[in-house]
N, C-alpha and C positions, 0 to 999 in steps of 0.2 A: 207693380214692382214693390211697393211698400209692404204689401201683404207677405210677400216672400221674405223680405228682410225681418218682419216681425216674427214670422214662423221660425226662421233661423235663430233669432234671438231667444225665442221661447225654448227651443231645443237646447241651445247652449246653456241657458240658465238652469234648465232641468238637469243637464249633465253636471254642471258645477254643484248643484244642490245634492245630487246623489253622491258625488265625490266627497263633499264635506260631511255628509252623514256617515258614509263609510269610514272616513278618516277619524271621525269622532268615536265611532263604535270601536275601531281598532285601537285608539288611544285608551279607551276605558278598559278593554280586554287586556291590553299590555300593562296598564297600571295595576289591574287586579292580579295579573300573573306575577308581577314584581312583588306585590304585597304577600301573595301566597308563597312564592318561592323563598322569601325571606324567612319564613317560618320553618322551612325544611332544612334541617341541619346537615343531612347527608349529601345534599347537592352543593358542590363547591364550584359553581360556575365562576370562572376566572382563575381557578387554581387546579385545573385538570392536569392529569399526567400528559406530558407532551408540550405543555406551555413552557416557553423558554424563560429561564430566570438566571441572571448572572450578577453576582455581587463581588466587588473587589475594592476593599477600603471604603472610600466615601462615594464610590461610583456604583450605581445599580442600574441594570437594564432588565426590563420585563416585557415580553411580547406573548400575549395569550393566543397563539396560533391555533391550538386545538379548540379552544373556546370559540374563536371566530368561525372555525369550520362547523362546529355544532350549531351555532346560531344561524349560520348561512343555510344549512340543511333544513332546519326547522322553519325558517322564513320562506324558503323555496317551496316546501310542502304546503304551508299555509296559503301562500299566494297562488299556487296552482289550484288549490281548492276553491278560492274566491273567483278565479277566472272562469270556472265551469258554470 
């Protein structure tokens, strides 16, 4: 019985280890992407056409809906590649 528990624990720890390594690699890639995208002046992520901006006096409202859609599509494509 204890062998089965130890085997299950080993599989669980291996899975956690794989997840942490993948999360670390993803964070590094994301960090590099942010650094590289900062250098590109033509890419105005957060100020795309279709993002909602409203200013009236001292009140301002900003909702980057198109930016959210673009990021969602990119993340969906990346995650679908990692699943295969």
